[in-house]
C-alpha positions in Angstrom: 18.7 22.9 68.8 22.1 21.9 70.4 23.0 18.4 69.2 25.8 18.0 71.7 23.3 17.0 74.3 21.5 14.5 72.1 22.7 11.0 71.9 24.1 9.9 68.5 22.6 6.8 67.1 25.2 4.3 65.9 23.9 2.8 62.6 25.3 1.0 59.7 24.9 4.0 57.4 26.7 6.3 59.9 29.6 3.9 60.0 29.8 3.8 56.2 29.6 7.5 55.9 32.2 8.1 58.5 34.7 5.9 56.7 33.7 7.4 53.3 34.1 10.9 54.6 37.7 10.1 55.4 38.2 8.9 51.9 36.7 12.1 50.4 38.9 14.3 52.5 42.0 12.4 51.6 41.1 12.4 47.9 41.3 16.2 48.2 37.6 16.7 47.5 36.7 18.3 50.8 38.7 20.4 53.2 40.3 18.7 56.1 38.2 19.7 59.1 41.3 20.0 61.3 43.3 22.2 59.0 40.7 23.8 56.9 42.8 23.0 53.8 42.4 20.7 50.8 44.9 17.9 51.3 45.4 14.9 49.1 46.8 11.6 50.5 45.9 8.8 48.1 47.4 6.1 50.4 45.0 7.0 53.2 42.1 7.4 50.7 42.8 3.9 49.3 43.0 2.5 52.9 39.5 4.0 53.6 38.1 2.5 50.5 39.7 -0.8 51.3 38.0 -0.7 54.8 34.6 -0.3 53.1 35.3 -3.2 50.8 36.4 -5.3 53.8 33.2 -4.3 55.6 31.2 -5.3 52.5 32.9 -8.7 52.4 32.5 -9.4 56.1 28.8 -8.4 56.2 27.9 -10.3 53.0 24.4 -11.9 53.4 23.9 -10.0 56.7 22.7 -6.7 55.3 19.3 -5.5 54.2 19.0 -4.8 50.5 19.0 -1.1 51.2 22.2 -1.3 53.3 23.9 -3.4 50.6 22.9 -1.0 47.8 24.0 2.0 49.9 27.4 0.4 50.6 27.9 -0.7 47.0 27.0 2.8 45.7 29.5 4.5 48.1 32.3 2.1 47.2 31.7 2.4 43.5 31.6 6.2 43.7 34.8 6.4 45.8 36.6 4.0 43.5 35.8 6.1 40.5 36.9 9.3 42.3 40.1 7.6 43.3 40.9 6.7 39.7 40.2 10.3 38.7 42.5 11.6 41.5 45.5 9.5 40.4 
């Protein structure tokens, strides 16, 4: 089915995964969808991780337990991958 005609739902998890995807690309773990190449830019990867930490701080006590756990797991995973990439 063609998803272009379907409305995309804006959710907390899609926001998190969107930012996390940027970090993954800039850590050089996935190909850049625009160039089709693996590219590493640790400054942008760190910026994306920092955005997720900021989101966590600003949404403290306003997330469901599931959302909190999801965000925590994503941040922890990306931080570990960042250290490995350095």
